[in-house]
Structures are given as structure tokens and as C-alpha cells.
C-alpha positions in Angstrom: 35.5 -49.6 44.9 36.1 -46.0 44.3 38.8 -44.2 46.2 37.7 -41.3 48.5 38.1 -37.9 46.9 40.2 -35.4 48.8 37.9 -32.4 49.4 39.2 -28.8 49.7 39.3 -27.3 53.2 36.4 -24.9 52.4 34.1 -27.7 51.4 32.3 -27.8 54.8 31.3 -24.1 54.7 30.3 -24.4 51.1 28.0 -27.3 51.9 26.6 -25.5 54.9 25.8 -22.4 52.8 24.1 -24.4 50.1 22.0 -26.3 52.7 21.0 -23.0 54.3 19.9 -21.7 51.0 17.9 -24.9 50.2 16.2 -24.5 53.6 15.3 -20.9 52.9 14.0 -21.7 49.4 11.9 -24.6 50.8 10.3 -22.2 53.4 9.6 -19.6 50.8 8.1 -22.2 48.5 5.8 -23.4 51.3 4.7 -19.8 52.1 4.0 -19.1 48.5 2.0 -22.3 48.2 0.0 -21.4 51.3 -0.7 -17.9 49.9 -2.0 -19.4 46.6 -4.1 -22.0 48.4 -5.7 -19.4 50.6 -6.3 -17.2 47.6 -8.0 -20.1 45.9 -10.1 -20.8 49.0 -11.0 -17.1 49.2 -12.1 -17.1 45.6 -14.1 -20.3 45.9 -15.8 -18.8 49.0 -16.5 -15.6 47.1 -18.0 -17.5 44.2 -20.3 -19.5 46.5 -21.5 -16.4 48.3 -22.1 -14.5 45.0 -24.1 -17.4 43.5 -26.2 -17.8 46.6 -27.0 -14.1 46.6 -28.0 -14.1 42.9 -29.6 -17.6 42.6 -30.6 -18.3 46.2 -29.2 -21.9 46.1 -27.3 -23.5 48.8 -26.8 -27.0 50.2 -27.5 -29.0 47.1 -25.2 -26.9 45.0 -22.4 -27.0 47.5 -22.8 -30.8 47.9 -22.7 -31.2 44.1 -19.7 -28.9 43.7 -17.9 -31.0 46.3 -18.7 -34.3 44.6 -17.6 -32.9 41.2 -14.4 -31.4 42.4 -13.4 -34.5 44.3 -14.1 -36.6 41.1 -12.2 -34.2 38.9 -9.2 -33.9 41.3 -8.8 -37.4 42.9 -6.1 -37.5 45.5 -6.4 -33.8 46.2 -7.9 -33.0 49.5 -9.8 -29.9 50.6 -12.9 -30.1 48.4 -15.4 -31.7 50.8 -18.7 -30.1 51.2 -17.8 -29.1 54.8 -14.6 -27.5 53.6 -16.5 -25.6 50.8 -18.8 -24.2 53.6 -15.6 -23.2 55.5 -14.3 -21.4 52.4 -17.6 -19.5 52.2 -17.4 -18.6 55.9 -13.7 -17.6 55.5 -14.7 -15.1 52.7 -17.8 -13.8 54.5 -15.9 -13.3 57.8 -13.0 -11.4 56.4 -14.2 -9.7 53.2 -15.9 -6.8 54.9 -12.7 -5.9 56.8 -10.2 -4.4 54.5 -7.3 -4.5 57.0 -7.8 -8.2 57.8 -8.4 -9.6 54.3 -4.7 -9.5 53.3 -3.4 -10.5 56.7 -5.4 -13.8 56.9 -3.6 -15.0 53.8 -0.4 -15.0 55.8 -1.8 -17.6 58.2 -2.2 -21.3 57.3 -5.6 -22.7 56.5 -5.8 -24.8 59.6 -4.9 -21.8 61.8 -7.6 -19.7 60.0 -10.1 -22.5 60.7 -9.2 -22.4 64.4 -9.6 -18.7 64.5 -13.0 -18.9 62.8 -14.3 -21.6 65.0 -13.1 -20.1 68.3 -13.5 -16.4 67.9 -17.0 -14.9 67.7 -16.0 -11.4 66.6 
């Protein structure tokens, strides 16, 4: 059995500082991941809107997109047909308001869905 190592007196503060930095980095990573996910959902919504405007297709295409995305990315959630429709609504709701578009990317996806479902204007 190994003998306990004598640690310097300033070890506790060093550990606390490192743990605080780890926590801050984890929060920043989560926020960055959220921004990227929302940017992806915004872009998917935009693509669906643009294709519907130019080609006039709707439900069948979204259903097929959902099936193909789920097959191509197994184990990755968020690509159901209903969520693709939410992405479309997310883009349509906020794209016309220049002040809101960047702000909604600072809020999590589930919070954006609550706002979209509960607010009429």
C-alpha cells in the first residue's frame, strides 16, 4: 500500500481554483454547443422554408427528411418530423425580426419551443 503524500499547504486553494476553471469551461462549452445546435436548427428551418417556397412541397418531403436523417444519424435525437416542423416554425417566427433573431440563439431549444407554443405574437 502506498504511503500518503504530504501535500503543500496551498494545495487546497490550487484545487479549488482548478475546479472553478473546469466548471466555467464546462458552462462555456455547453453554451457554445447550444448556439451551434440552434444555428443548425435555424438553418434547417430556413432550408425547409426555401424549398417549400420554390418547389411547393411539404409533408411528404419533411417526413422523408426525418426518416433519412434518423437513419443517417442513429442515436442522435432531434430529427423527428415534428421537430423539423418546429425548426421551420422557429425560422419563420424569428427571421423577420432582425432584433430577435440573434437573441433567440442565446436561449435553449426547449425554452424556444415553450415560447413558440405559448406566445401568439
